C-alpha atoms as one frame of an Amber mdcrd trajectory, in Angstrom:
protein
 -38.290 -16.825  14.541 -35.905 -14.815  16.752 -33.778 -12.259  14.918 -30.272
 -13.690  14.511 -31.457 -17.321  14.552 -31.897 -17.403  10.772 -29.624 -19.501
   8.609 -29.641 -19.249   4.855 -28.046 -20.841   1.825 -25.774 -19.014  -0.614
 -24.382 -19.833  -3.990 -21.209 -17.765  -3.324 -20.343 -15.977  -0.103 -17.594
 -13.383   0.101 -16.205 -12.657   3.578 -14.846  -9.132   3.949 -15.797  -6.004
   1.920 -12.412  -4.401   1.373 -10.780  -3.770  -2.012 -10.479  -7.515  -2.369
 -13.847  -8.600  -1.100 -16.167  -6.088  -2.734 -14.349  -6.394  -6.077 -14.732
 -10.189  -5.889 -18.398  -9.785  -5.165 -18.922  -7.359  -8.049 -16.997  -9.566
 -10.539 -18.812 -12.769  -9.515 -22.203 -11.059  -9.646 -21.364  -9.717 -13.073
 -20.685 -13.248 -14.185 -24.123 -14.345 -13.071 -23.572 -15.720  -9.593 -25.888
 -15.080  -6.645 -23.503 -13.398  -4.195 -23.764 -12.721  -0.467 -21.177 -10.333
   0.990 -20.549 -10.486   4.762 -18.857  -7.505   6.409 -18.516  -6.617  10.099
 -18.019  -2.905   9.552 -20.932  -0.534   8.975 -19.610   0.445   5.557 -17.800
  -1.398   2.730 -14.308  -0.446   1.635 -12.125  -2.018   4.256  -8.979  -0.464
   5.671  -7.971   0.978   2.318 -11.054   3.179   1.859 -12.003   3.833   5.463
  -8.706   4.283   7.321  -5.792   3.663   4.974  -5.041   4.413   1.329  -7.760
   6.959   0.638  -7.781   9.125   3.776  -4.017   9.119   4.007  -3.714  10.357
   0.417  -6.316  13.047   1.079  -4.107  14.280   3.953  -0.901  13.961   1.944
  -2.443  16.031  -0.844  -3.518  18.785   1.563  -0.065  18.920   3.126   1.650
  19.032  -0.289  -0.611  21.863  -1.451   0.441  23.807   1.650   4.125  22.917
   1.076   3.876  24.039  -2.579   2.326  27.331  -1.477   5.146  27.997   0.940
   7.656  27.168  -1.798   5.902  29.354  -4.342   8.343  32.186  -3.942  10.761
  30.138  -6.016   8.520  30.807  -9.024   7.709  34.409  -8.092   4.441  33.372
  -6.427   4.099  34.948  -2.959   1.046  33.870  -0.970   1.967  35.142   2.479
   1.169  33.016   5.498  -0.139  29.535   4.812  -2.396  27.989   7.479  -4.194
  24.651   7.595  -7.720  24.528   9.052  -7.781  21.107  10.753 -11.551  20.945
  11.014 -11.927  21.599   7.273  -9.175  19.085   6.518 -10.906  16.410   8.567
 -14.179  17.278   6.828 -12.557  17.104   3.379 -11.143  13.677   4.152 -14.484
  12.459   5.479 -16.254  13.715   2.357 -13.835  11.897   0.096 -14.364   8.651
   2.055 -18.117   9.108   2.152 -18.380   9.718  -1.582 -16.387   6.641  -2.476
 -18.157   4.499   0.125 -21.568   5.474  -1.303 -20.237   4.597  -4.718 -19.286
   1.122  -3.632 -22.655   0.596  -1.972 -24.416   1.695  -5.108 -22.395  -0.718
  -7.284 -23.151  -3.629  -4.969 -26.841  -2.843  -4.981 -26.923  -2.442  -8.765
 -25.242  -5.826  -9.244 -27.686  -7.505  -6.896 -25.152  -8.360  -4.183 -26.789
  -9.090  -0.820 -24.823  -7.466   1.999 -25.069  -8.919   5.532 -23.495  -7.113
   8.464 -21.712  -9.299  10.987 -18.503 -11.180  11.799 -18.137 -14.438   9.926
 -16.447 -17.577  11.207 -16.198 -20.979   9.513 -17.899 -23.745  11.402 -17.407
 -26.342   8.675 -15.941 -26.773   5.155 -19.027 -25.294   3.558 -20.649 -23.174
   6.279 -20.054 -20.056   8.336 -21.635 -18.674  11.479 -22.281 -14.927  11.717
 -22.004 -12.963  14.918 -23.786  -9.631  15.382 -26.132  -9.819  12.419 -29.711
 -10.689  11.569 -28.510 -13.906   9.888 -26.916 -16.482  12.186 -25.170 -18.463
   9.491 -24.804 -19.398   5.852 -24.326 -22.722   4.111 -22.482 -22.034   0.864
 -21.350 -23.749  -2.270 -18.224 -21.603  -2.600 -16.588 -18.861  -0.605 -13.999
 -16.169  -1.144 -12.131 -15.126   2.017 -10.899 -11.533   2.152 -10.608 -10.561
   5.829  -7.601  -8.238   5.423  -5.169  -7.167   8.069  -4.753  -4.866  11.080
  -1.871  -2.772  12.431   0.687  -4.471  14.674   0.589  -2.927  18.146   3.683
  -2.608  20.283   3.572  -1.846  24.011  -0.198  -2.591  24.095  -0.516  -1.488
  27.689  -0.087   2.113  26.419  -2.477   4.100  24.216   0.069   4.500  21.428
  -1.186   5.427  17.966  -1.302   3.151  14.993  -2.082   4.285  11.504  -5.801
   3.761  12.289  -5.690   6.475  14.918  -3.176   8.809  13.264  -5.241   9.011
  10.130  -8.077  10.711  11.994  -5.866  13.622  13.137  -6.814  13.366  16.804
  -4.312  16.112  17.636  -1.158  17.689  16.190   1.515  16.872  18.724   4.510
  19.125  19.117   6.752  16.041  18.960   5.958  12.692  17.373   8.080   9.583
  17.526   7.376   7.110  14.722   8.401   3.491  15.179   9.087   2.008  11.754
  10.660   3.414   8.625   8.427   1.711   6.073   5.914   3.304   3.745   3.266
   3.980   6.420   5.742   5.582   8.850   7.229   7.797   6.131   3.858   8.850
   4.675   2.320   9.741   8.009   5.599  11.375   9.082   5.329  13.662   6.057
   1.704  14.479   6.927   2.429  15.386  10.561   5.637  17.216   9.704   3.609
  19.297   7.272   1.053  20.034  10.051   3.775  21.229  12.363   4.972  18.272
  14.390   8.682  17.628  14.967   9.206  14.084  13.762  11.698  11.472  14.966
  11.602   8.353  12.770  13.084   5.198  14.263  13.961   2.132  12.140  15.651
  -1.002  13.464  17.114  -1.974  10.071  20.254  -0.317   8.634  18.125   1.867
   6.399  14.562   3.034   5.973  12.489   1.154   3.389  14.861  -1.859   3.643
  13.185  -3.796   0.828  13.804  -1.074  -1.743  17.068  -0.454  -3.640  19.354
   1.833  -1.653  19.919   4.308  -4.523  16.163   5.080  -4.561  15.938   5.299
  -0.818  18.846   7.688  -0.607  16.948  10.354  -2.570  13.837  10.085  -0.378
  15.873   9.919   2.827  17.673  13.157   1.960  14.344  14.847   1.313  12.760
  13.450   4.477  15.757  14.606   6.543  14.867  18.171   5.616  11.351  17.819
   7.017  11.990  15.491   9.980  13.819  16.393  13.139  15.842  13.239  12.914
  15.953   9.780  11.301  17.456   7.030  13.411  18.444   3.707  11.787  19.940
   0.575  13.314  17.964   1.581  16.392  15.532  -0.475  18.469  12.900   0.918
  20.862  13.281  -1.321  23.909  10.946   0.501  26.285   8.202   3.118  26.248
   6.908   4.705  29.438   4.170   7.261  29.955   5.713  10.329  31.508   4.093
  13.679  32.139   1.968  14.656  29.120   3.770  12.278  26.790   6.167   9.336
  26.636   9.760   8.531  27.330  11.386   6.051  24.946  14.498   4.011  25.647
  16.470   3.400  22.444  19.252   0.919  21.797  21.681   1.366  18.919  23.281
  -1.543  17.033  26.419  -1.312  19.192  24.365  -1.619  22.405  24.482   2.031
  23.313  21.285   3.223  24.972  19.693   6.631  24.888  16.328   8.208  25.679
  13.851  10.241  23.684  10.796  12.173  24.819   7.754  12.605  22.602   4.247
  13.886  23.086   2.808  11.021  20.990   4.178   7.744  19.613   3.032   6.229
  16.334   3.655   2.475  15.864   4.115   1.693  12.155   6.036  -1.593  12.194
   3.786  -3.581   9.917   0.409  -5.326   9.781  -0.977  -8.601  11.055  -3.179
 -10.876   8.917  -6.739 -11.334  10.116  -6.649 -15.118  10.096  -7.130 -15.731
  13.802 -10.541 -16.436  15.235 -12.239 -17.125  11.899 -12.343 -20.958  12.041
  -9.798 -21.843   9.344  -9.158 -25.240  10.905 -12.830 -26.067  10.835 -12.941
 -25.298   7.140  -9.783 -27.303   6.360  -7.843 -24.212   5.330  -4.111 -24.330
   6.002  -1.702 -21.455   6.621   2.086 -21.135   6.304   4.541 -20.477   9.100
   3.834 -16.723   8.903   0.081 -17.143   9.195  -0.669 -16.520   5.501  -3.371
 -18.677   3.907  -1.851 -21.169   1.479  -3.233 -20.595  -2.019  -2.736 -21.904
  -5.548  -2.141 -19.413  -8.429  -5.918 -19.469  -8.954  -6.284 -18.384  -5.270
  -7.835 -21.735  -4.237  -7.044 -22.766  -0.682  -6.562 -26.295   0.701 -10.379
 -26.337   0.810 -11.274 -26.595  -2.889 -14.476 -24.663  -2.328 -12.834 -21.691
  -0.648 -10.621 -19.083  -2.244  -8.474 -16.545  -0.363  -7.304 -13.127  -1.532
  -5.631  -9.961  -0.291  -3.633  -9.356   2.854  -4.278 -12.830   4.308  -2.395
 -14.444   1.435   1.401 -14.472   0.899   3.017 -11.400  -0.653   2.760  -7.626
  -0.137  -0.268  -6.213   1.607  -1.522  -3.920  -1.163  -5.059  -2.955  -2.126
  -4.410  -3.340  -5.849  -2.943  -6.780  -5.377  -6.099  -7.760  -3.499  -8.316
  -6.352  -6.250  -6.493  -8.347  -8.946  -6.620 -11.499  -6.859 -10.315 -10.851
  -6.330 -11.026 -10.932 -10.038  -9.004 -14.115 -10.443 -10.793 -15.864  -7.553
 -14.233 -14.788  -8.839 -13.466 -15.901 -12.367 -12.111 -19.279 -11.300 -15.125
 -19.811  -9.040 -17.336 -19.124 -12.100 -15.478 -21.781 -14.169 -13.245 -19.437
 -16.121  -9.488 -20.019 -16.565  -7.588 -17.409 -14.553  -4.471 -17.153 -12.391
  -2.646 -14.546 -10.367   0.882 -13.528 -11.455   2.810 -11.535  -8.875   5.645
 -10.453 -11.129   4.105  -7.105 -11.999   2.657  -5.895  -8.734   3.639  -2.196
  -8.296   4.490  -0.819  -4.888   4.355   2.890  -4.045   5.620   5.048  -1.207
   3.553   8.237  -1.277   6.137  10.532   0.248   7.872  13.537  -1.304   9.409
  12.533  -3.621   7.475   9.334  -4.256   9.043   5.989  -4.803   7.375   3.447
  -7.110   8.714   0.041  -8.047   7.476  -2.913 -10.055   9.002  -6.252 -11.078
  12.523  -7.193 -10.014  14.658  -4.676  -8.175  18.322  -4.306  -9.090  19.281
  -6.071  -5.830  16.865  -8.964  -6.500  18.050  -9.443 -10.067  21.714  -9.555
  -8.988  20.912 -11.873  -6.092  19.253 -14.233  -8.549  22.360 -14.234 -10.693
  20.645 -12.703 -13.704  22.895 -10.939 -16.247  21.129  -7.560 -16.510  21.323
  -4.208 -18.219  20.471  -1.145 -16.101  19.445   2.248 -17.395  19.134   5.294
 -15.086  17.825   8.671 -16.206  18.013  11.658 -13.837  15.027  13.929 -13.478
  17.381  16.915 -13.684  17.672  16.252 -17.373  13.914  16.037 -17.906  12.220
  19.187 -19.204   8.898  18.647 -17.404  10.594  18.014 -14.097  12.422  21.350
 -14.432   9.247  23.247 -15.283   7.665  21.819 -12.104  10.713  22.602  -9.959
  10.723  18.877  -9.056  14.122  17.654 -10.228  14.920  15.185  -7.399  15.272
  11.559  -8.354  15.579   9.323 -11.368  13.965   6.479 -13.321  15.646   3.063
 -13.479  14.860   0.212 -15.818  16.239  -3.303 -15.472  16.352  -5.732 -18.393
  17.838  -9.059 -19.345  21.265  -8.359 -20.871  20.857 -10.845 -23.749  17.225
 -10.435 -24.737  16.418  -6.943 -23.584  13.290  -8.241 -21.819  12.115  -5.737
 -19.205  12.465  -7.280 -15.750  11.710  -4.300 -13.533  11.299  -0.577 -13.230
  11.840   1.797 -10.342  11.185   5.517 -10.087  11.895   8.092  -7.364  10.453
  11.450  -8.294   7.397  13.577  -8.137   4.401  11.731  -9.485   6.233   8.354
  -9.549   2.952   6.715  -8.534   1.371   7.867 -11.791   4.336   6.707 -13.906
   4.951   3.184 -12.656   1.984   1.643 -14.462   4.003   1.741 -17.692   6.541
  -0.542 -16.038   3.862  -2.989 -14.917   2.377  -2.990 -18.410   5.778  -3.655
 -19.918   6.208  -6.640 -17.610   2.665  -7.922 -18.237   3.130  -7.758 -22.013
   6.684  -9.117 -22.073   8.059  -5.873 -23.518  11.684  -5.300 -24.360  13.829
  -2.218 -23.984  13.250  -1.494 -27.655   9.484  -1.595 -27.119   9.755   1.128
 -24.422  12.200   3.185 -26.471  10.198   3.295 -29.655   6.928   4.075 -27.898
   6.295   7.753 -28.522   5.887   9.519 -25.192   4.253  12.974 -25.053   6.588
  15.918 -24.483   7.143  17.506 -22.086   5.963  14.981 -19.494   7.423  13.044
 -16.579   6.548   9.824 -18.452   9.496  10.423 -20.798  11.801   9.302 -18.024
  11.078   5.592 -18.607  11.765   5.991 -22.331  14.996   7.802 -21.613  16.060
   5.164 -19.056  15.446   2.457 -21.688  17.635   4.364 -24.099  20.396   4.522
 -21.495  20.157   0.758 -20.861  20.466   0.212 -24.633  23.530   2.510 -24.968
  21.453   4.924 -27.045  21.059   7.836 -24.644  19.785  11.093 -26.110  19.621
  13.627 -23.348  22.567  12.649 -21.160  26.200  12.014 -21.893  26.736   8.289
 -21.500  30.099   6.968 -20.379  31.416   3.999 -22.303  33.181   1.060 -20.732
């Protein structure tokens, strides 16, 4: 038999080994299924582990350590000149990725998951072909589709960076233009600003992070403005040309006024595209919506009852933790257990400085839906722990039903907001009220007290701020 001509049968096949796919494989294997995991990359982990969440946070941490050292004089700590060794930084990031990747491989092996390298494509409702591997195809009983997403590329005729390239630190340009004022653009902007680049951030919407409440964004925008050369909103990049050792961008403002900008490098961070093309969805009887997202039921079942879909290819935010939760739901349902995905408590984080973290309904969304709400805001300036850290920017905000006190959403802009927002998601998941959050004893002094204090404000029982009546 010629290598690559072999077809095999599988009880359950998982396509894609990112934070959705490998988690689905582990959960299904743990429930007793024989699982085959097909992945076209050399290593498991997907975009998140290999070129997204993990490496970007490693870089952000390094830059923040350097920033803190430079700011140490505020506390009487003088460290002199602070320099970043790029080779060591790249090595540190690679070591982090390698350690986690080996951990995933070890878990898959321990659970008995068979991993096949290659690119999968449906050639029927219960079969896939595999390109580039030792196995040519698989006939399966059930499948979980988790093929993820990729960066949108603008001006593809030019070698502009996307997050995939920027995360490797190919160089530290003197000037960097970033197209897109979302989470990726802001996070990588903070990284490169910390490494010495002059950043121009360009967003076509009226504000950066347009899906997040403006009061939260204002705090981060003010902080980013101190690190970036400029932030341009209501601005569209209509043309990019290679010129000299860099690029010349033509910009158009909302009123039609045009201007030019020169930059050594350009980073495109305008979103991601679902990996649903070229994988044979039609052959499998799997339908997509008008945005290319795979149609799924709450149990993640597609229009093919034997195929489930999870992660970035499904509707909703493209987040690793959303994919991992969907993975467990799909695996459990495939194994005959009752399970469903609820998107009301999916947290979203912008890992900038300060961080923004949100979960549940935003203030804007609640008002747009006509819900009568109570809002409690608590400023970090009034929080003891924030003052001891010298990180007093921002606030915590809690949103609740005005009649019942049921928590509907939580938003935080502050240092360590990413570590605090889980309390909001837990409150939503458990159907907690403002009183539940208020009477929960929070350790002092900690940043976590902000949510308790915000709940007190929403309940007209503020302790550490003077609350205006009426």
